[in-house]
PDB file of N, CA, C and O in Angstrom:
ATOM      1  N   UNK A   1       0.849  -1.199   0.000  1.00  0.00           N
ATOM      2  CA  UNK A   1       0.000   0.000   0.000  1.00  0.00           C
ATOM      3  C   UNK A   1       0.887   1.253   0.000  1.00  0.00           C
ATOM      4  O   UNK A   1       0.581   2.242  -0.665  1.00  0.00           O
ATOM      5  N   UNK A   2       1.992   1.192   0.758  1.00  0.00           N
ATOM      6  CA  UNK A   2       2.904   2.339   0.775  1.00  0.00           C
ATOM      7  C   UNK A   2       3.980   2.123  -0.281  1.00  0.00           C
ATOM      8  O   UNK A   2       5.137   1.866   0.051  1.00  0.00           O
ATOM      9  N   UNK A   3       3.602   2.228  -1.552  1.00  0.00           N
ATOM     10  CA  UNK A   3       4.564   2.042  -2.634  1.00  0.00           C
ATOM     11  C   UNK A   3       5.066   3.392  -3.131  1.00  0.00           C
ATOM     12  O   UNK A   3       4.346   4.389  -3.087  1.00  0.00           O
ATOM     13  N   UNK A   4       6.317   3.411  -3.607  1.00  0.00           N
ATOM     14  CA  UNK A   4       6.889   4.664  -4.117  1.00  0.00           C
ATOM     15  C   UNK A   4       6.241   5.009  -5.450  1.00  0.00           C
ATOM     16  O   UNK A   4       6.277   4.214  -6.388  1.00  0.00           O
ATOM     17  N   UNK A   5       5.655   6.184  -5.532  1.00  0.00           N
ATOM     18  CA  UNK A   5       5.006   6.622  -6.768  1.00  0.00           C
ATOM     19  C   UNK A   5       5.887   7.671  -7.438  1.00  0.00           C
ATOM     20  O   UNK A   5       6.142   8.721  -6.848  1.00  0.00           O
ATOM     21  N   UNK A   6       6.359   7.413  -8.656  1.00  0.00           N
ATOM     22  CA  UNK A   6       7.263   8.360  -9.332  1.00  0.00           C
ATOM     23  C   UNK A   6       6.641   9.729  -9.540  1.00  0.00           C
ATOM     24  O   UNK A   6       7.345  10.738  -9.532  1.00  0.00           O
ATOM     25  N   UNK A   7       5.331   9.775  -9.726  1.00  0.00           N
ATOM     26  CA  UNK A   7       4.680  11.064  -9.982  1.00  0.00           C
ATOM     27  C   UNK A   7       4.335  11.772  -8.666  1.00  0.00           C
ATOM     28  O   UNK A   7       4.143  12.988  -8.648  1.00  0.00           O
ATOM     29  N   UNK A   8       4.258  11.013  -7.567  1.00  0.00           N
ATOM     30  CA  UNK A   8       3.930  11.613  -6.276  1.00  0.00           C
ATOM     31  C   UNK A   8       2.456  11.966  -6.176  1.00  0.00           C
ATOM     32  O   UNK A   8       2.059  12.717  -5.285  1.00  0.00           O
ATOM     33  N   UNK A   9       1.637  11.433  -7.082  1.00  0.00           N
ATOM     34  CA  UNK A   9       0.208  11.775  -7.087  1.00  0.00           C
ATOM     35  C   UNK A   9      -0.521  11.074  -5.946  1.00  0.00           C
ATOM     36  O   UNK A   9      -1.278  11.701  -5.205  1.00  0.00           O
ATOM     37  N   UNK A  10      -0.287   9.766  -5.808  1.00  0.00           N
ATOM     38  CA  UNK A  10      -0.984   9.015  -4.759  1.00  0.00           C
ATOM     39  C   UNK A  10      -0.522   9.475  -3.381  1.00  0.00           C
ATOM     40  O   UNK A  10      -1.316   9.513  -2.440  1.00  0.00           O
ATOM     41  N   UNK A  11       0.761   9.825  -3.256  1.00  0.00           N
ATOM     42  CA  UNK A  11       1.249  10.278  -1.950  1.00  0.00           C
ATOM     43  C   UNK A  11       0.578  11.592  -1.575  1.00  0.00           C
ATOM     44  O   UNK A  11       0.276  11.830  -0.405  1.00  0.00           O
ATOM     45  N   UNK A  12       0.343  12.451  -2.580  1.00  0.00           N
ATOM     46  CA  UNK A  12      -0.326  13.728  -2.307  1.00  0.00           C
ATOM     47  C   UNK A  12      -1.734  13.483  -1.793  1.00  0.00           C
ATOM     48  O   UNK A  12      -2.151  14.089  -0.806  1.00  0.00           O
ATOM     49  N   UNK A  13      -2.474  12.589  -2.464  1.00  0.00           N
ATOM     50  CA  UNK A  13      -3.845  12.308  -2.022  1.00  0.00           C
ATOM     51  C   UNK A  13      -3.841  11.599  -0.677  1.00  0.00           C
ATOM     52  O   UNK A  13      -4.756  11.783   0.126  1.00  0.00           O
ATOM     53  N   UNK A  14      -2.809  10.785  -0.424  1.00  0.00           N
ATOM     54  CA  UNK A  14      -2.716  10.109   0.873  1.00  0.00           C
ATOM     55  C   UNK A  14      -2.525  11.122   1.991  1.00  0.00           C
ATOM     56  O   UNK A  14      -3.170  11.036   3.036  1.00  0.00           O
ATOM     57  N   UNK A  15      -1.629  12.090   1.764  1.00  0.00           N
ATOM     58  CA  UNK A  15      -1.411  13.126   2.774  1.00  0.00           C
ATOM     59  C   UNK A  15      -2.660  13.972   2.935  1.00  0.00           C
ATOM     60  O   UNK A  15      -2.997  14.374   4.048  1.00  0.00           O
ATOM     61  N   UNK A  16      -3.357  14.249   1.828  1.00  0.00           N
ATOM     62  CA  UNK A  16      -4.579  15.058   1.898  1.00  0.00           C
ATOM     63  C   UNK A  16      -5.647  14.323   2.710  1.00  0.00           C
ATOM     64  O   UNK A  16      -6.343  14.933   3.522  1.00  0.00           O
ATOM     65  N   UNK A  17      -5.775  13.014   2.490  1.00  0.00           N
ATOM     66  CA  UNK A  17      -6.772  12.237   3.232  1.00  0.00           C
ATOM     67  C   UNK A  17      -6.436  12.224   4.722  1.00  0.00           C
ATOM     68  O   UNK A  17      -7.325  12.367   5.561  1.00  0.00           O
ATOM     69  N   UNK A  18      -5.155  12.052   5.051  1.00  0.00           N
ATOM     70  CA  UNK A  18      -4.745  12.043   6.465  1.00  0.00           C
ATOM     71  C   UNK A  18      -5.009  13.403   7.091  1.00  0.00           C
ATOM     72  O   UNK A  18      -5.475  13.487   8.228  1.00  0.00           O
ATOM     73  N   UNK A  19      -4.710  14.474   6.349  1.00  0.00           N
ATOM     74  CA  UNK A  19      -4.930  15.826   6.876  1.00  0.00           C
ATOM     75  C   UNK A  19      -6.418  16.058   7.126  1.00  0.00           C
ATOM     76  O   UNK A  19      -6.790  16.657   8.134  1.00  0.00           O
ATOM     77  N   UNK A  20      -7.270  15.587   6.215  1.00  0.00           N
ATOM     78  CA  UNK A  20      -8.715  15.774   6.388  1.00  0.00           C
ATOM     79  C   UNK A  20      -9.214  14.994   7.601  1.00  0.00           C
ATOM     80  O   UNK A  20     -10.042  15.491   8.364  1.00  0.00           O
ATOM     81  N   UNK A  21      -8.708  13.764   7.781  1.00  0.00           N
ATOM     82  CA  UNK A  21      -9.147  12.970   8.933  1.00  0.00           C
ATOM     83  C   UNK A  21      -8.714  13.637  10.234  1.00  0.00           C
ATOM     84  O   UNK A  21      -9.483  13.692  11.194  1.00  0.00           O
ATOM     85  N   UNK A  22      -7.467  14.148  10.264  1.00  0.00           N
ATOM     86  CA  UNK A  22      -7.000  14.830  11.477  1.00  0.00           C
ATOM     87  C   UNK A  22      -7.841  16.071  11.734  1.00  0.00           C
ATOM     88  O   UNK A  22      -8.165  16.379  12.880  1.00  0.00           O
ATOM     89  N   UNK A  23      -8.196  16.790  10.659  1.00  0.00           N
ATOM     90  CA  UNK A  23      -8.994  18.007  10.823  1.00  0.00           C
ATOM     91  C   UNK A  23     -10.367  17.666  11.395  1.00  0.00           C
ATOM     92  O   UNK A  23     -10.870  18.370  12.270  1.00  0.00           O
ATOM     93  N   UNK A  24     -10.975  16.584  10.901  1.00  0.00           N
ATOM     94  CA  UNK A  24     -12.292  16.178  11.403  1.00  0.00           C
ATOM     95  C   UNK A  24     -12.204  15.791  12.878  1.00  0.00           C
ATOM     96  O   UNK A  24     -13.076  16.146  13.670  1.00  0.00           O
ATOM     97  N   UNK A  25     -11.153  15.064  13.243  1.00  0.00           N
ATOM     98  CA  UNK A  25     -10.989  14.650  14.646  1.00  0.00           C
ATOM     99  C   UNK A  25     -10.812  15.869  15.540  1.00  0.00           C
ATOM    100  O   UNK A  25     -11.402  15.944  16.617  1.00  0.00           O
ATOM    101  N   UNK A  26      -9.995  16.830  15.092  1.00  0.00           N
ATOM    102  CA  UNK A  26      -9.766  18.038  15.896  1.00  0.00           C
ATOM    103  C   UNK A  26     -11.064  18.812  16.071  1.00  0.00           C
ATOM    104  O   UNK A  26     -11.346  19.312  17.160  1.00  0.00           O
ATOM    105  N   UNK A  27     -11.867  18.917  14.994  1.00  0.00           N
ATOM    106  CA  UNK A  27     -13.135  19.656  15.079  1.00  0.00           C
ATOM    107  C   UNK A  27     -14.089  18.949  16.049  1.00  0.00           C
ATOM    108  O   UNK A  27     -14.754  19.604  16.851  1.00  0.00           O
ATOM    109  N   UNK A  28     -14.156  17.612  15.976  1.00  0.00           N
ATOM    110  CA  UNK A  28     -15.048  16.871  16.872  1.00  0.00           C
ATOM    111  C   UNK A  28     -14.624  17.067  18.324  1.00  0.00           C
ATOM    112  O   UNK A  28     -15.461  17.316  19.192  1.00  0.00           O
ATOM    113  N   UNK A  29     -13.312  16.954  18.588  1.00  0.00           N
ATOM    114  CA  UNK A  29     -12.834  17.125  19.964  1.00  0.00           C
ATOM    115  C   UNK A  29     -13.070  18.550  20.434  1.00  0.00           C
ATOM    116  O   UNK A  29     -13.424  18.769  21.592  1.00  0.00           O
ATOM    117  N   UNK A  30     -12.878  19.528  19.543  1.00  0.00           N
ATOM    118  CA  UNK A  30     -13.064  20.937  19.926  1.00  0.00           C
ATOM    119  C   UNK A  30     -14.525  21.206  20.259  1.00  0.00           C
ATOM    120  O   UNK A  30     -14.817  21.888  21.242  1.00  0.00           O
ATOM    121  N   UNK A  31     -15.459  20.675  19.447  1.00  0.00           N
ATOM    122  CA  UNK A  31     -16.889  20.887  19.715  1.00  0.00           C
ATOM    123  C   UNK A  31     -17.279  20.210  21.028  1.00  0.00           C
ATOM    124  O   UNK A  31     -18.059  20.762  21.804  1.00  0.00           O
ATOM    125  N   UNK A  32     -16.735  19.009  21.278  1.00  0.00           N
ATOM    126  CA  UNK A  32     -17.039  18.309  22.531  1.00  0.00           C
ATOM    127  C   UNK A  32     -16.515  19.117  23.712  1.00  0.00           C
ATOM    128  O   UNK A  32     -17.182  19.213  24.742  1.00  0.00           O
ATOM    129  N   UNK A  33     -15.325  19.698  23.571  1.00  0.00           N
ATOM    130  CA  UNK A  33     -14.743  20.516  24.649  1.00  0.00           C
ATOM    131  C   UNK A  33     -15.607  21.742  24.904  1.00  0.00           C
ATOM    132  O   UNK A  33     -15.846  22.101  26.057  1.00  0.00           O
ATOM    133  N   UNK A  34     -16.077  22.388  23.843  1.00  0.00           N
ATOM    134  CA  UNK A  34     -16.921  23.574  24.016  1.00  0.00           C
ATOM    135  C   UNK A  34     -18.247  23.192  24.670  1.00  0.00           C
ATOM    136  O   UNK A  34     -18.752  23.925  25.521  1.00  0.00           O
ATOM    137  N   UNK A  35     -18.816  22.048  24.277  1.00  0.00           N
ATOM    138  CA  UNK A  35     -20.089  21.628  24.866  1.00  0.00           C
ATOM    139  C   UNK A  35     -19.927  21.341  26.354  1.00  0.00           C
ATOM    140  O   UNK A  35     -20.806  21.683  27.145  1.00  0.00           O
ATOM    141  N   UNK A  36     -18.821  20.720  26.748  1.00  0.00           N
ATOM    142  CA  UNK A  36     -18.609  20.425  28.166  1.00  0.00           C
ATOM    143  C   UNK A  36     -18.390  21.714  28.943  1.00  0.00           C
ATOM    144  O   UNK A  36     -18.810  21.817  30.096  1.00  0.00           O
ATOM    145  N   UNK A  37     -17.735  22.705  28.330  1.00  0.00           N
ATOM    146  CA  UNK A  37     -17.448  23.944  29.042  1.00  0.00           C
ATOM    147  C   UNK A  37     -18.709  24.786  29.198  1.00  0.00           C
ATOM    148  O   UNK A  37     -18.836  25.534  30.168  1.00  0.00           O
ATOM    149  N   UNK A  38     -19.645  24.674  28.252  1.00  0.00           N
ATOM    150  CA  UNK A  38     -20.865  25.481  28.321  1.00  0.00           C
ATOM    151  C   UNK A  38     -21.826  24.961  29.384  1.00  0.00           C
ATOM    152  O   UNK A  38     -22.654  25.722  29.884  1.00  0.00           O
ATOM    153  N   UNK A  39     -21.733  23.678  29.739  1.00  0.00           N
ATOM    154  CA  UNK A  39     -22.688  23.115  30.699  1.00  0.00           C
ATOM    155  C   UNK A  39     -22.466  23.640  32.105  1.00  0.00           C
ATOM    156  O   UNK A  39     -23.189  23.261  33.026  1.00  0.00           O
TER     157      UNK A  39
END
């Protein structure tokens, strides 16, 4: 799955997917933190 791609296209999309997943996790944790603080 982690094969060297000469064009670097798949690696770019792989990094983009990881960045999006991290962003979603951060947003979920941030909203949960705000909800706990508002109570």
